[in-house]
C-alpha positions in Angstrom: -23.9 6.9 18.5 -20.9 6.5 16.2 -20.0 3.1 17.8 -23.7 2.0 17.3 -23.6 3.0 13.7 -20.4 1.1 13.2 -21.9 -2.0 14.7 -25.0 -1.8 12.5 -22.8 -1.3 9.4 -20.7 -4.3 10.4 -23.7 -6.5 10.9 -25.1 -5.6 7.5 -21.9 -6.4 5.5 -21.1 -9.4 7.8 -24.3 -11.1 6.9 -23.5 -10.8 3.2 -19.9 -11.7 3.8 -20.7 -14.9 5.6 -22.7 -16.1 2.6 -19.7 -15.6 0.4 -17.2 -17.8 2.2 -17.2 -21.5 3.3 -14.2 -21.5 5.7 -15.9 -20.0 8.8 -14.9 -21.1 12.4 -17.0 -20.4 15.5 -14.3 -21.8 17.8 -11.8 -18.9 17.6 -9.2 -20.6 19.8 -8.8 -23.5 17.3 -9.4 -21.5 14.0 -6.7 -22.1 11.4 -5.1 -19.3 9.4 -7.4 -20.2 6.4 -10.6 -19.8 8.5 -12.5 -16.7 9.4 -13.5 -16.7 13.0 -17.1 -15.5 13.8 -18.2 -14.6 17.3 -21.6 -13.1 18.2 -22.4 -12.8 14.5 -19.3 -10.6 13.8 -15.8 -11.6 12.8 -13.4 -11.1 15.8 -11.6 -8.5 13.8 -14.6 -6.4 12.7 -13.5 -3.4 14.8 -9.7 -4.0 14.9 -7.4 -1.0 14.4 -4.5 -1.3 11.9 -2.2 -2.0 14.8 -4.5 -4.8 16.0 -4.6 -6.4 12.6 -0.8 -6.2 12.3 0.0 -7.4 15.8 -2.9 -9.3 17.2 -4.6 -11.0 14.2 -1.5 -11.7 12.0 1.5 -11.4 14.3 3.3 -9.6 11.5 6.4 -8.7 13.4 7.4 -12.4 13.6 5.9 -13.2 10.2 7.9 -10.6 8.3 11.0 -10.0 10.3 12.0 -12.9 12.6 15.4 -12.8 14.2 17.8 -13.1 11.3 18.2 -10.9 8.2 18.9 -12.9 5.0 19.9 -11.5 1.6 17.0 -11.1 -1.0 17.0 -13.9 -3.5 15.4 -14.3 -7.0 12.9 -16.6 -5.4 11.9 -13.8 -2.9 11.4 -11.4 -5.8 9.2 -13.8 -7.7 7.2 -14.4 -4.6 6.5 -10.7 -4.0 5.6 -10.2 -7.6 3.1 -13.0 -7.3 1.6 -11.2 -4.3 1.2 -8.1 -6.4 -0.8 -10.0 -8.9 -3.0 -11.7 -6.3 -3.7 -8.4 -4.5 -4.5 -6.7 -7.8 -7.0 -9.4 -8.8 -8.7 -9.4 -5.4 -9.0 -5.6 -5.4 -10.5 -5.6 -8.9 -13.0 -8.2 -8.0 -14.0 -7.1 -4.5 -13.5 -3.3 -4.3 -12.6 -1.6 -7.7 -13.2 2.0 -6.6 -10.5 3.0 -9.0 -9.9 1.3 -12.4 -7.0 -1.2 -12.3 -5.1 -2.2 -15.4 -3.9 -5.7 -15.9 -0.2 -6.3 -16.6 0.8 -6.7 -20.3 3.7 -8.6 -21.9 5.5 -5.3 -22.3 4.9 -4.3 -18.7 4.5 -7.5 -16.7 4.8 -6.2 -13.1 5.1 -2.4 -12.7 2.6 0.1 -13.9 2.9 2.8 -11.2 6.7 2.9 -11.8 6.9 4.4 -15.3 10.7 4.2 -15.6 12.8 1.0 -15.8 13.5 -0.4 -12.3 14.2 -3.7 -10.6 13.9 -5.2 -7.2 17.2 -5.9 -5.5 18.7 -6.5 -2.0 19.1 -3.2 -0.2 21.1 -4.4 2.8 19.6 -3.7 6.2 16.6 -2.1 4.5 15.6 -5.4 3.0 14.2 -5.1 -0.5 14.6 -1.9 -2.5 14.1 -0.7 -6.1 17.0 0.3 -8.3 17.3 2.1 -11.6 18.2 -0.2 -14.5 19.1 2.7 -16.8 20.0 6.4 -16.3 17.1 8.6 -15.2 17.4 12.2 -16.0 16.6 14.9 -13.5 13.0 16.0 -13.8 11.8 12.7 -15.3 8.5 11.3 -14.1 9.4 8.2 -12.1 6.1 7.1 -10.5 2.5 8.1 -11.0 -0.7 7.2 -9.2 -2.5 7.8 -12.5 -0.7 4.9 -14.2 -3.6 2.4 -13.5 -2.1 0.2 -10.8 -3.0 1.8 -7.5 -6.0 0.7 -5.5 -7.9 3.2 -3.3 -10.1 2.7 -0.3 -12.4 5.4 1.2 -13.7 3.6 4.2 -11.8 1.8 7.0 -14.3 -1.0 7.2 -13.8 -1.9 3.5 -10.0 -1.9 3.9 -10.2 -4.0 7.2 -12.3 -6.7 5.5 -9.9 -6.8 2.5 -6.9 -7.2 4.8 -8.5 -9.7 7.3 -9.4 -12.1 4.5 -5.9 -12.4 3.1 -3.4 -15.1 3.9 -1.2 -14.1 6.9 2.0 -13.2 5.1 0.3 -11.4 2.2 -1.8 -9.5 4.7 1.3 -8.3 6.6 2.9 -7.2 3.4 -0.3 -5.4 2.3 -0.6 -3.5 5.6 3.0 -2.3 5.2 2.6 -1.4 1.6 -0.5 0.8 2.0 -0.4 4.4 3.0 -3.0 7.0 3.9 -3.0 10.5 2.6 -5.1 13.6 2.6 -5.3 14.7 -1.1 -6.2 18.3 -1.5 -8.5 19.1 -4.4 -7.0 21.4 -7.1 -10.4 23.1 -7.8 -13.5 23.6 -5.8 -15.5 21.3 -7.9 -13.0 18.5 -8.4 -14.8 15.1 -8.6 -11.7 12.8 -8.3 -12.7 10.1 -5.8 -9.1 10.1 -4.5 -9.4 13.6 -3.0 -9.9 13.8 0.7 -8.7 11.2 3.1 -7.8 8.1 1.1 -5.9 4.8 1.6 -3.7 3.9 -1.3 -1.8 0.7 -2.2 0.1 0.2 -5.4 0.2 -3.3 -6.9 3.7 -3.3 -8.1 7.3 -2.9 -6.9 7.0 0.8 -6.2 5.7 -0.4 -2.8 9.3 -1.4 -2.0 10.8 2.1 -2.5 12.6 2.9 0.8 12.7 6.2 2.6 16.0 8.1 2.7 18.0 8.5 5.8 19.1 4.9 6.7 22.7 5.8 6.0 24.6 9.0 6.9 24.3 11.5 4.2 21.6 9.5 2.3 19.1 11.8 0.6 15.9 11.2 -1.4 16.2 11.4 -5.2 12.5 11.1 -5.8 10.0 13.7 -4.8 6.2 14.3 -5.2 5.1 17.4 -7.1 4.6 18.8 -10.6 7.9 19.3 -12.5 6.2 21.3 -15.2 6.0 24.2 -12.8 9.1 26.4 -13.2 8.9 28.0 -9.7 10.9 25.7 -7.4 8.8 26.3 -4.3 5.5 25.8 -6.1 6.8 22.7 -7.9 7.1 20.8 -4.7 3.7 21.8 -3.3 1.1 19.6 -1.6 1.8 16.0 -2.7 -0.8 14.5 -5.1 -0.1 11.8 -7.7 3.2 12.2 -9.5 6.8 11.6 -8.4 9.9 13.0 -10.2 13.6 12.5 -10.1 15.2 15.4 -8.2 18.7 14.7 -9.7 20.2 12.5 -12.3 20.0 8.9 -11.1 22.5 6.5 -12.5 21.8 2.8 -13.5 22.2 0.7 -10.4 21.4 3.5 -8.0 18.6 2.9 -5.4 15.5 5.1 -5.7 14.6 6.8 -2.4 11.9 9.1 -1.2 10.8 10.8 2.0 7.7 9.1 3.4 7.0 12.3 5.3 6.0 14.0 2.1 2.6 12.2 2.1 2.2 10.6 5.5 1.8 12.3 8.9 4.4 11.2 11.4 1.9 10.3 14.1 -0.2 8.3 11.7 -3.4 9.7 13.2 -5.2 9.6 9.8 -5.6 5.8 10.2 -7.8 6.6 13.3 -9.7 9.3 11.4 -10.7 6.8 8.7 -11.9 4.2 11.2 -8.7 2.1 11.8 
């Protein structure tokens, strides 16, 4: 029954979707990257899992990594910032479940990262984000309330969003998104982000690496509520704000632990329909 409902749902939005686009191909074997392949009235990817999208549809391993690691250049940084802008605009136009602010001259790229940071080469980790000034312990570093984080509540909506992106942008977007179970603070909380939710920030906070790549490397950013005096309660269930756990010097890389907000086995992607 669940599979049947999924098919019916897919048929409904696929009919509307087909009217929106001109670049449809019915011969999937010869479809170009810019064309959406339709078979039996459904896109070939309509029921793809996140792994299928990453590996089968976009071949992201080859697209993103290849065989040779090269240093991050200024051109690379400009390119990724352009992708943030394109993704932000597409989300605001097509999904817009959560209000998205547009960049301003004073804050041209980052809105989730509320302290001053920059993208730099992080060695074998690829790109990373680094403090451009000293960040005092306890400072708010990132916030999902800052107006630059898109949310998705259904796997089918996220799948369509991803599958209609250019290949490299889609691969980046898949890597930049995370899924999280947000626990409500009160019984009657109406925040749409509570419950099982897919998040993606449209700024350089996506490039913050997890700690542990090097021996002795520890996270210096943690999710919680630093206004709570009790240490154990301060770092309770992760919600929307991330704080510096120590003084971070200018030039130091910002690091977190992904395990704070993502389950190691990633089963929640399956739970949301991906």
